[in-house]
N, C-alpha and C positions, 0 to 999 in steps of 0.2 A: 171365613176370613182367611186370607193368605197369610201365613206366618212361618217362622222358624222357631226352634226351641229356645235359643239363647240370644235373642235379638236385643242389641243396645240401640241400634239406629236402623231405620228402614228408608231405603232410597228407591224411588221409582224412576227408572230411565225410559225416556222416549227417544229412540234413535231414528234419524231420518233415513239411514241405510243399514242394511244388515247382510251378511253373507248368505247366499242360497246356493244349492247344488249346481245350478246352471251358471252361477256367477260368483265363485268363492271369494273373489277380491273385493266385491262390493261392501263398502262399510267395514272392511276388517279392522281398520284403525280404531273404530269405536269399539268393536267387540274386544280388541286387545286392551284398550284403555280400561273398560269396565272390569274385565277379568283380572288385570293386574291389580286394581284397587281391591277387588275382592280377595285375592290371594294374599295380599299385604296384610290386610286387617280382617280376620274372620269374625269379628264382633258385629260386622255390619251386614245386614241382609240387603241383597239386591234383587229387585224385580225389573225385568226388561219386557216392556210391552211392544210387541211386533204387530203392527197393523197394516203396513203398506203391501205386504205380500198378499193380503186377502182383501184389499180395496180395489174395487172395480167401477170405473166410470163407464156406464152402459152405453156404448156406441157400437157401430159395425166392426170396427178394428179389434176392440177388446172381446167382443162376442166371438169372433173368429179364433183368437188365441184360447178363449175359455173352452170352446168346443174342441179345439185341437188337443188340449190336455184333459178332455173329458170331465170337465168341472172339478178336477182334483185341485186342491189347494197347493201353493207353492211352499215346500217345506224349508224353513230356515235351517242353517247349519247351527247346531247347538252342542257340538262336541268339544271336549277339552275345556270345559268351563268349571270353575270353582264350585264346590258343593254349596256355598251360600249365595248362589245365583239361581233364581227361578225365572224361566221363560214363560211369558203369557202370551199366547196368540189370540188375536181377536177373531170373532166369527166373521162370515162374510159381510163386508161393508159395501153395499151397493149404492151408487149415486144414479138415480133414474132421471135426474134433471138434465135437460140439455146443457146446462152450464156445467163447467168443469170447476177446477179450483177448490175453494174451500166449502162449497155447498154441502158436501157429504158431512162436514163437521157439524154443521148446524142440524143436519138430519139425524145424527147419532149422539146428540148431546146427553141423552138419558143413560146410554151405555157407558160413556165416559164417567159419569157421576157414580154409577154403580161400581165401576172398576176402582175408582179412588176410595170409595166408602169400604170396599172389601180389603183393600191393602192398608189404608190408613198411613200413608208414608209420612215421614217427617220431612223429607226433601224430595222435590221433584227435579230430576236432572234431565234437561232437554238437550239433545246432541243435534245441533243445527236448528236455526229458528224456523225454517219452513218445513213442515207445517206445525211443528210442536207448540209454538207460541200461540197460534190460533186455537188449537185445542184447548190450551190452558185458559185463554181468554173467555171461551164459552162457560167455563165452570168455576173460575177462580173465586167468585163471590160466595160460593158455597163452601169453600175450604180456605178460610182466612188464615189458618194456622200453619199451612204448608209453606215452607221456604223453597225458592225456586232459583236454580243455577242454569244458565245457558252456556253451553260450550259451543262457540260458532266455528265451523269448519269452512263455510262456503260464503260466497258473495251473492248467492242466489236470492236472498231475502231482500236485496236492494233492487231487485227486478221491478220496473215501474208497473208491469202487468198485475202484480199482486195488489196494488192499490185498488184496482177495478173489481176485486173480489170482496171488498168490504173491510179490509184490515190495513191499517198503517203500521208497519214494522216499527217505525220510530216511536210510536206511542206504545205499543206492546212492550218494547225493550225497557220502558221506564217502570214497568211493573215487575222487573226482575230484582232479585236480592243480590246476585252477582252475575257478571258477564265475563266469560273467558274466551279470548280469541287465540287461535293456534299460532299467530304471527303478528308482528307489529304492522306488517304490510296489510293484513286483513283489518286490524283494529283501526288503522288510519282511514280505511275506505268507509267505515261506519262513523261518519262525522257526528252523528247525533247520539252516539253512545256516551253515557255519563262516565267520566273519568273516575268519579268517586266510588263506583261500584264495578269498574271493569279493569281487566288485567290481561296478561299474555302468559300462557303455559303451552309449550309446544306439544305435539302429538308424541305419544310414547312409541318406543321401538322395542319389540319383543324379539330377541334373538334366538334363534333355533339352531341346534347342532354345535359342533365344536367351535372354539374360538381361537384356535391357533392360526396365526397369520405369518405367511412366508413372504420374505423380500423378493421382489422381482426387478429385473433391470430393463425389461422392455415390455410394452403393452400392446397386444395384438388381438384382444377379444373385447368387443364392445357390447354393451347391454342396454336394452330399453325395456322399461316396465311401465305398463299403463293399460287401462281399459279402453278398447278402441271404439267406443260409442260416441266419443266427442271429438270433434277435429281440433279442439283447442290444444290437444296433446301433441299434435304436429309431427306424427311419424312421417308423413310426406316430406317434411323438411329435412329430416335425418336421412331419409332414403336419397333425396336429391344430393344432399351433402356428400354421401358415400360415393355417389356416381361421379363426383368431381375429383376424387382421389385416384391417382393411377393404380392399376391392378396390383402391382408389385408391392405397394405400400398400403393397400386397403385392408383394414382389419376385418375380422369376421363379425357379423352382426347377429346377435341373439335377441329375440323378442319374447317376453313373457307378457301374456294378456290376449284378449280376444274381444270380438265385438262387431257391431254393424259394418265397420269400414275396413274389416280385414281383407276382404276380396279386392277392394279398391286398392289398398296399399300393396297387396300381392301383385296385382296387375302392373302398378307403377314400378315396382322393384324389378319385375321381369322385363318391362320395357327398357328400364335403365341399366339392365344387366347387373343388378345388385343382388347378391345372394343373402337370403335371410333364413336363419334357423328358427322356425316358429315352435315355441314351447306351449302355446295355448295358455288357458287359465289353469292354475295349479292350486289345488286344494290342500296338498300335503305341504305343510311349511317347511319341513326338513329338506324336501325336494327342492322347493324354491330357493332356500338359503344355499344349498349346494350349488346351484347355478350362479347365485350372486357371487359366491366365494371364487368360483372357476373364472369369472369375468375379470378383466384387467381394469376397466373403467366403465362408468355409467354416463349416458347421455340424457339430458332433460331438454328437449327442444321446444317445450310448451310456450304458448302464448300467455297463459296465466297459471300460477300455481299459488294457492293461498298458504301452502306449507310445503308439500311434496315429500310424503312418507318414503317413497322409493329412493330418493337422495339420502335421506337420514338413515335408511337401512344400509344403503351401499357404504356410506361413511362408517357406520358401525362395524362393517365387515373389513374395513381397511381399504375400501375401493375408492379411488379418486373419482370426481364428478366433473363433467363439462355440463354447464347449464346456461340456458338463456337468462337474461335479467328479466324474470317474469314474476317477481314478487317474493314469495316465501323463501326460495333457495338463496336469495341474495343475502339473507341474514346469517347464514352458517357456511356458505361456500366462499373460500378465499384463496389466495395463492398457495397456502400450505396444503390444501386438500382438493384443489381443483382449478377450473378455468370458467370465468363468466364471459359471456359473449352477448352482443345485440340480439333482440328478437327478429325472427323472420329474415335472417341472413344466411343463406346456404354456404356462401363463400367464406364467411367467418366461421361457420361451424366446421367446414372441411379444414380450414387452417388450424383451428383449435384441436381437432382430432390428430392431425399430423404432428402438431406441436406436443400433445400429450404423449404420443408414441416416442418421440425423440427425447423428450425430458422426463420420461417415466421414472428413470432411476433416482431422480431428486426427491420423489415423494416418499415420506416415511410412513409406510402403511401401518405399522404398529401405533404410531403416534396419532394417525388419523382415526384409527379405531378407538384408541383410549379417549380422545377428546369428544368423540361423538357419543360414546357410551356414557361419559360423564354428563352429557347434555341431555340425552334422550332416553336413557334407560328408565326402568320402573323405579329404581332407587332414587332418581332425581325428580321424576314427574309426579309419582303417586303421593309422597308426602305433602306436595303443594295442594293437592285436591283434599287430602284428609285435613289439612289445616283449614280449608274453606268450610268443610262440613262442621268442624268443631266451632268455628266462628259463628255459624248460623244456628247450631243446636247446642246450647250451653249444657244440656244434660248429657252430652256425649263426651 
């Protein structure tokens, strides 16, 4: 049985994403949340079950990547975690069916049951509905005493394709004890979520390094942060916007992140004569935060953001933000800390960048940081989760 010596409460976490060596930014906001909760209250034992690094739907493409890495497992990053956190990695989970999706969950039902029996958690905390809710649905009748919390970060579970795999997310959500959305924007998208058990708690921001903030009168260094595997982040829009700004007024552009479309974006930048300082993926958080602090403002050009951790991090460092009206950022970006613009509008973004440069002196960076920390720091976010745990487990 998995256990710690002084456990008052045991929580099993199923995250949909988790940082790995090749992509240290993937799911880092989930890692930060669990770790901050664990640090805040050492009387709680946290078990984190990582399955997706070792799940393989057996097809030609995946076989190629498996051979390329010589059948070695992808190792998750598990450094800098509180001592009351235990990482549990699943064995190889192979889906030999021609079907994808949830078929592997049905295949490995017994493994899930043995895992739950070994841990005997008081609470199951699912981070993103897909596919954690489907895993729970397969075994929940065997564990009637476990309370279940869902923290939803994504709108992926609303994908119509999931219905063809045998699960209705609207039905599974009714079996939750609590549902937490990271923004009102996301909560409103899930129209079938029961208001009696659902609420909103933003993502936590973990600040690294010194917190001294210096006033600046002019902004000439622009930052973009994002994984470049999804075009919804719209780095192409930002590059096009930069090309519309005359050379003498064009700020420098720094990009943190990497992914499938980096070469495509690099080609576009070269074609439009826009210089980019590529920082790639950064696993060292102190290094990442130093780049954030050296920037003058952040740009979020996305088509959709359910929250936007990058914007919350920038504000916590006292950095103003230009963002499209893409969902989550609209709830915390305003005239005092940034500029909101329409989506998919290069001209509006170029104008906003020039405006930000000219009016940079009016932003109170100390106040921007103070307000963001009050809203997104662990001192604000963690007590809200501890309150949920206590409500569900009266013995805690």
